[in-house]
GUKE-629658 format. One line per 4 residues: number of its first residue (from 1); for each residue y, z, x of C-alpha. Coordinates in steps of 0.25 Angstrom, whole numbers, plus 5000, padded with zeros to 4 digits. Each point is the difference from the previous one (the first is absolute). Layout:
<pts>
NUM = Y/Z/X ~ ...
</pts>
This chain:
<pts>
1 = 5320/5515/5230 ~ 4997/4986/4995 ~ 4991/4989/5006 ~ 4989/5009/5007
5 = 4991/4988/5000 ~ 5007/4995/5012 ~ 4991/5007/5010 ~ 4988/4994/4995
9 = 5007/4986/4999 ~ 5005/5001/5014 ~ 4986/5003/5006 ~ 4995/4987/4994
13 = 5012/4993/5005 ~ 4998/5004/5014 ~ 4986/4996/5000 ~ 5004/4987/4994
17 = 5010/4997/5011 ~ 4990/5004/5011 ~ 4990/4990/4995 ~ 5010/4989/4998
21 = 5010/5002/5011 ~ 5001/4986/5004 ~ 5002/4995/4986 ~ 5010/5010/4995
25 = 5015/5001/5002 ~ 5005/5014/4999 ~ 5010/5000/4988 ~ 5008/5011/5006
29 = 5003/4993/5013 ~ 5013/4993/5003 ~ 4991/4989/5006 ~ 4994/4997/4986
33 = 5005/4990/4990 ~ 5005/5011/4991 ~ 5003/5015/5004 ~ 4998/5006/4987
37 = 5013/4997/4993 ~ 5007/4989/4992 ~ 5015/4999/5002 ~ 5010/4994/4990
41 = 5014/4998/5004 ~ 5003/4988/4990 ~ 5012/5006/4993 ~ 4999/4990/4988
45 = 4986/5004/4996 ~ 5002/5014/5003 ~ 5012/5002/4991 ~ 4992/4994/4989
49 = 4994/5014/4999 ~ 5014/5006/4997 ~ 5005/5001/4985 ~ 5014/5005/4998
53 = 5002/5007/4986 ~ 5012/5009/5002 ~ 4996/5006/4986 ~ 5004/5015/4996
57 = 4988/5009/4999 ~ 4997/5010/4989 ~ 4996/5014/5005 ~ 4997/5013/4994
61 = 5011/5011/5003 ~ 4995/5015/5002 ~ 5010/5010/4997 ~ 4995/5014/5005
65 = 5013/5007/5000 ~ 5009/5000/4987 ~ 5012/5001/5008 ~ 4998/4987/5006
69 = 4998/4992/4987 ~ 5006/4987/5000 ~ 5006/5001/5014 ~ 4987/4995/5008
73 = 4995/4991/4989 ~ 5013/4991/5001 ~ 5001/5002/5015 ~ 4990/4989/5005
77 = 4998/4985/4997 ~ 4987/4994/5004 ~ 4998/4985/5002 ~ 4988/4992/5005
81 = 5006/4990/5011 ~ 4987/4993/5003 ~ 4985/4999/5000 ~ 4992/4996/5012
85 = 4986/4995/4996 ~ 4988/5005/5009 ~ 4995/4990/5010 ~ 4986/4993/4997
89 = 4989/4996/5009 ~ 4992/4989/4993 ~ 4997/5007/4986 ~ 5002/5014/5005
93 = 5013/5008/4997 ~ 5005/5010/5010 ~ 5006/5013/4995 ~ 5013/5006/5005
97 = 4998/5014/5006 ~ 5011/5003/5010 ~ 5015/4997/5002 ~ 5009/5002/5012
101 = 5015/4997/5000 ~ 5008/4999/5013 ~ 5012/4992/5005 ~ 5001/4991/4988
105 = 4985/4997/4999 ~ 4989/5005/4991 ~ 4986/4999/5005 ~ 4989/5001/4989
109 = 4986/5003/5003 ~ 4988/4995/4992 ~ 4985/5004/4999 ~ 4988/4998/4991
113 = 4992/5011/4993 ~ 4985/5002/5002 ~ 4992/4995/5011 ~ 5008/4988/5002
117 = 5009/4999/5013 ~ 5012/4991/4997 ~ 5014/5004/5002 ~ 5014/4994/5005
121 = 5014/5003/5002 ~ 5013/4993/4994 ~ 5013/5000/5006 ~ 5012/5000/4991
125 = 5015/4998/5004 ~ 5008/5009/4991 ~ 5013/4998/5006 ~ 5005/5001/4989
129 = 4989/5006/4991 ~ 5006/4993/4988 ~ 4995/4987/5006 ~ 4987/5003/5007
133 = 4993/4988/5008 ~ 4986/5001/5004 ~ 5000/4994/5014 ~ 4986/5003/5006
137 = 4986/5004/4996 ~ 4987/5003/5007 ~ 4986/5001/4994 ~ 4989/5007/5008
141 = 4988/4991/4998 ~ 4991/4991/5009 ~ 4997/4988/4991 ~ 4987/4997/5009
145 = 4994/5014/4999 ~ 5007/5006/4987 ~ 5003/5013/5008 ~ 5013/5006/4997
149 = 5009/5012/5002 ~ 5007/5010/4990 ~ 5014/5005/5002 ~ 5003/5014/4996
153 = 5014/5003/5006 ~ 5011/4993/5008 ~ 5011/5004/5010 ~ 5010/4993/5008
157 = 5002/5002/5015 ~ 5016/5000/5002 ~ 5005/4987/5006 ~ 5004/5001/5015
161 = 5011/4991/5004 ~ 4994/4987/5006 ~ 4986/5002/4993 ~ 4995/4997/4986
165 = 4995/5010/4990 ~ 4986/5006/5000 ~ 4993/5004/4988 ~ 4989/5010/4999
169 = 4990/5002/4989 ~ 4988/5009/4997 ~ 4988/4996/4993 ~ 4986/4996/5001
173 = 4992/4988/5006 ~ 4986/4995/4998 ~ 4990/4992/5008 ~ 5007/5003/5014
177 = 4989/5004/5010 ~ 5010/5005/5009 ~ 5004/5011/4991 ~ 4992/5013/4998
181 = 5005/5002/4986 ~ 5008/4992/4990 ~ 5014/5008/5001 ~ 5010/4993/5009
185 = 5015/5000/5004 ~ 5006/4987/5004 ~ 5013/4995/5006 ~ 5005/4986/4997
189 = 5012/4993/5006 ~ 5010/4993/4990 ~ 5007/4988/5005 ~ 5016/4999/5001
193 = 5000/4997/4985 ~ 4993/5013/4997 ~ 4987/4992/4996 ~ 4986/5000/5003
197 = 4995/4989/5010 ~ 4987/4995/5006 ~ 4999/5003/5014 ~ 4990/5001/5012
201 = 5004/5014/5004 ~ 4988/5010/5000 ~ 4999/5009/4987 ~ 5007/5013/5002
205 = 4990/5009/4991 ~ 4996/5014/5002 ~ 4986/5005/4995 ~ 5003/5012/4991
209 = 4989/5011/4997 ~ 4996/4999/4985 ~ 4998/4989/4989 ~ 5015/4996/4997
213 = 5014/5002/5006 ~ 5008/5006/4989 ~ 5014/5002/5005 ~ 5009/4996/5013
217 = 5013/5005/5005 ~ 5008/4996/5012 ~ 5009/5010/5006 ~ 5007/5001/5014
221 = 4990/4990/5007 ~ 4988/5007/4994 ~ 4991/4995/4989 ~ 4994/5010/4990
225 = 4988/4996/4992 ~ 4991/5007/4990 ~ 4986/4995/4997 ~ 4990/5004/4989
229 = 4987/5006/4999 ~ 4995/5003/5014 ~ 5014/4998/5006 ~ 5013/5008/5001
233 = 5013/4998/5006 ~ 5001/4991/5013 ~ 5013/5000/5008 ~ 5001/4987/5009
237 = 5011/4995/5010 ~ 5005/4986/4999 ~ 4989/4995/5010 ~ 4990/5005/4990
241 = 4995/5011/5008 ~ 4996/5013/4993 ~ 5009/5012/5003 ~ 4994/5009/4989
245 = 4989/5001/4990 ~ 4999/5011/4989 ~ 4988/5001/4991 ~ 5005/5000/4985
249 = 4990/4999/4988 ~ 5003/4988/4992 ~ 5014/4998/5007 ~ 5009/4992/4990
253 = 5014/5000/5005 ~ 5010/5004/5011 ~ 5015/5000/5002 ~ 5008/5004/5012
257 = 5015/5004/5003 ~ 5007/5007/5012 ~ 4995/5014/4994 ~ 4987/4998/4994
261 = 4987/4992/5001 ~ 4993/5002/4987 ~ 4986/4994/4996 ~ 4993/5001/4986
265 = 4985/5001/4998 ~ 4992/5000/4988 ~ 4988/5006/4993 ~ 5008/5009/4996
269 = 5014/4997/5005 ~ 5005/5007/5013 ~ 5013/4999/5008 ~ 4999/5000/5015
273 = 5009/5003/5011 ~ 4990/4994/5009 ~ 4994/5010/5010 ~ 5010/5010/4995
277 = 4998/5004/4985 ~ 4991/4996/4988 ~ 5003/5003/4986 ~ 4992/4997/4988
281 = 5009/4995/4989 ~ 4990/4994/4989 ~ 4998/4987/4994 ~ 4996/4987/5007
285 = 4985/5002/4996 ~ 4996/4985/4998 ~ 4996/4995/5013 ~ 5003/4986/4997
289 = 5015/5002/4995 ~ 5013/4998/5007 ~ 5009/5013/5003 ~ 5013/5000/5007
293 = 5008/5010/5008 ~ 5015/4997/5002 ~ 5011/5008/5007 ~ 5015/5001/4997
297 = 5011/5010/5002 ~ 5014/5004/4995 ~ 5013/5000/5007 ~ 5014/5000/4995
301 = 4997/5003/4986 ~ 4990/4988/4997 ~ 4986/4997/5003 ~ 4999/4990/5011
305 = 4989/4990/5004 ~ 5000/4990/5012 ~ 4992/4989/4994 ~ 4987/5007/4997
309 = 5001/5008/5014 ~ 5007/5012/4997 ~ 5005/5011/5010 ~ 4999/5014/4993
313 = 4992/5010/4993 ~ 4996/4996/4986 ~ 4986/4994/4998 ~ 4997/4993/4987
317 = 4985/4998/4998 ~ 4993/4991/4989 ~ 4987/5007/4997 ~ 4992/4992/4990
321 = 4996/5009/4989 ~ 5009/5011/5005 ~ 5012/4992/4998 ~ 5012/5001/5009
325 = 5004/5012/5009 ~ 5012/5003/5008 ~ 4999/5009/5012 ~ 5011/5006/5009
329 = 4993/5000/5013 ~ 5011/5010/5006 ~ 4995/5010/4990 ~ 4985/4997/4996
333 = 4990/4989/5002 ~ 4991/5005/4989 ~ 5009/5005/4989 ~ 5008/4989/4993
337 = 5015/5001/4997 ~ 4997/4992/4987 ~ 4990/4991/4994 ~ 4998/4989/4989
341 = 4987/4999/4993 ~ 4991/4988/5000 ~ 5003/4990/4988 ~ 4995/5003/4987
345 = 4986/4994/4998 ~ 5000/4989/4989 ~ 4986/4996/5001 ~ 4990/5010/5004
349 = 4990/4990/5004 ~ 5009/4996/5011 ~ 5005/5014/5004 ~ 5001/4996/5015
353 = 5010/4988/4997 ~ 5010/5011/4996 ~ 5003/5006/5013 ~ 5012/5001/5010
357 = 4997/4989/5011 ~ 5013/5000/5008 ~ 5015/5004/5001 ~ 5013/4995/5006
361 = 5013/5007/5001 ~ 5014/4993/5001 ~ 5013/5005/5004 ~ 5007/5009/4990
365 = 4986/5007/4997 ~ 4995/4989/4991 ~ 4984/5001/5000 ~ 4991/4989/4995
369 = 4986/5004/4997 ~ 4988/4990/4999 ~ 4991/5005/4989 ~ 4989/4990/4998
373 = 4998/4995/4986 ~ 5011/5010/4995 ~ 5010/4991/5007 ~ 5012/5004/5009
377 = 5007/5014/4998 ~ 5015/5002/5004 ~ 5004/5014/5005 ~ 5011/5007/5007
381 = 4999/5010/5011 ~ 5011/5010/5003 ~ 5004/5006/5014 ~ 4990/5011/4998
385 = 4988/4991/4997 ~ 5000/5002/4985 ~ 4995/4988/4993 ~ 5005/4996/4986
389 = 4992/4989/4993 ~ 5010/4990/4993 ~ 4991/4989/4994 ~ 4989/4990/5001
393 = 4999/4985/5001 ~ 4988/4992/4994 ~ 4999/4988/5009 ~ 4987/4995/4992
397 = 4991/5002/5013 ~ 4995/5011/5008 ~ 5010/5005/5010 ~ 4993/5002/5014
401 = 5011/5002/5009 ~ 5016/5001/5000 ~ 5010/4998/5011 ~ 5015/5002/4997
405 = 5012/4995/5008 ~ 5014/5004/4996 ~ 5000/4996/4985 ~ 4989/4990/5001
409 = 4985/5004/4997 ~ 4988/4992/5004 ~ 4988/5003/4992 ~ 4985/4996/5004
413 = 4992/4997/4987 ~ 4987/4996/5006 ~ 4995/4987/4994 ~ 5014/4999/4994
417 = 5007/4998/5013 ~ 5013/5006/5003 ~ 5012/5003/4991 ~ 5014/5001/5005
421 = 5009/5009/4992 ~ 5015/5004/5000 ~ 5004/5014/4996 ~ 5015/5001/4998
425 = 5006/5014/4998 ~ 5012/5000/4991 ~ 5011/5009/5004
</pts>
């Protein structure tokens, strides 16, 4: 994947450190004046980045079934609650790339396109979601060396009584001679107020195979991380010791529940039950693109999720140019139950901007689909895994990632930052 010049650069860096050892402070050491991150917990300045709009959104309604005419079109209202501006470092604007919602907080990951390593994480208090408050930010950069880190994915280790939360992220880091390749998984301690804080504790980082960590999930005291070209699926314990590694070509994403561990690889798309089965499912041929697999299940007459960690048999897979596919893993991991095509291409010169990047499912079978330049699609999934496309929202920016929690939808729009939407179902 991106940033392959890192290997040459690191060789030069190691030589430089060897020649000037007495004059150089390792920027990644807790002994130095900066450990590669800038933390901001100033609530006043942070919340200047939030703009409350509370305005209704216009959306295009699709009516594929004449028998449904009017019923679905009038069944939902969509409202923008707030916009969160992307953080900046000097003159550089970071782009929102990932969202994780748990226990009343939203965690937004940022990175930078191209060869530049520059990322960060926002923590937003969304209790309630109608009044979000930005409470903490970290930008991964060392001002002395200009070395940074990208953030691809975030997950939260559940809080244990008497201890603070731990945040895990997967990404890539430049210029660290202790790493064999840029891909990393890192564990960060949050304080009692669920904020980042500077401390002198040693970094908890795992050197992944590959050029970039692409997805991370915490489940039952194990950490599952995918990493791109040259990588695969790595399984760690909480002490950052490797339990298993599965070589997967262009590993994009992973999800875990009590029944399944499922990884997604690209070039083309494959679903893996690591060490058990491997099914080619198409799509996901762009090695630089984001693709996501998410699990959910049905019980008691409804589609149920637990945050974004679900405990059942349906796998929803965003596959770029192949759109969205739904698999019932109890039946087949290679033949989809249903599918929605990629968005209609509006500009042939930018064909690869009109692809399905991400998916999230909320209780009740509401499905939200990140379609790049084509915006955000809304669909419904029934108890058999059949998808019905309902409509599209044009947010005026490329939709890179989406995460839903109840009737609130959090949308990452790259340089446009984060949008918080409220979707109300009229009964």
